[in-house]
N, C-alpha and C positions, 0 to 999 in steps of 0.2 A: 480397567479400560474406561475412559471417560467418553460418554456419548455426547456429541454436539448436535443440537437441533438446527435444522436449516432456518436461515433468516427469512422472515416473511417479507413479502413485497412492501407492506406498509412500513415495516421497520427500515428497510432500505431507503424508502422514500423519505422517511423522517430524518434519517442520517444525511441524505442528500440535501434536503431543505435546510437543515442546520448548517451544513458545510457551506452551502451557497451564501449564507448571510453572516457567517461567523468565522473569521480567519483564525481566531484563537482555537476554536474547536478543531479546525483542519490541522493546525500545528500540533495540538494535543493528540489527535488520532495518529498522525505521522510519528510523533515521538514514541507513542506506545508501540507502534509497529517496529521501529528501530530498536527500542529497548528489548522487545521480545526476541528479535533476531540476535542481538548481541548477547542476550542472556541464554541463548541456546535453544529457545523454543521456536524452531523454524516454522512449524505448522501455524501457530498463532501469529507470528510475524508476517507470514505470507497472507494469511486471511485478513489481517488488519491492513496490509499494503493494498490488497485487492479492494477492500472496502474504501480505503482512502482514494484510490484511483477512480473507482466508480462514482464517488461522491464529489470529486474535484476535477482533476485534469481530464479524465476520460481516457479510454484505451485508444481511441483514434488519434488523439493529440500525442499520447505517449508513444505511439507507433512512429509518428512524424519525428519526434525528438530523439528516439533511440535507434531508429532504423530496423527495429524488430517488429514483425507483423503483430497486429493486435490479437490475433488468435493465439499466436505463440506466447504473447505476454499473459493472456488469460490462462492458458494452460500452465505456464510457469508459476503463476501465483495461485493456482487452484490447489485443491486438497492433495492431488497426486503429483503435483509439480515438484521438481527437484532442480531448481536453478543453480547453476554454478556461479561462482563469484564474478566471472567474466560477463555473465548475462544480468546479474543482479545489480552490479555497480552502475551501469548506464541508466537503469531505472531510477536508482537513488539520485544519481546526478541530475536526471531530468526533473525529478520531483523537487529537488533543491532549487533548481533554476525556476521552475514554475511557481513555486511558493516564495521564492526569494529568501530562502533560509540557508543557514550554514550550521549543520549539526556539529556538536562538540561532544567528545567522549571524555568522561572523567573516571578515573580509577579510584575506587573507594577502598 
């Protein structure tokens, strides 16, 4: 069993500050989240998506874009969250629109 340490506030602030000034950093964080999800590591994928949302679009804006309450979104992407595809896809679609990105999947 792998134990994860809680992120400190200063780490979160550091990630947010970097995301605010560096679009490539935001895209890389988002890419890692999607790769984790597609690779079957849902826990890491959700944690990275949550970090991404906190550092970029924010849960209030994500609520506006998806029609899902910010509290539900936070729970969904939290450690005990178990989002279904029907809830996760609108989140991904909103992030794609917010960041003006179009993820591509390549089979290796």
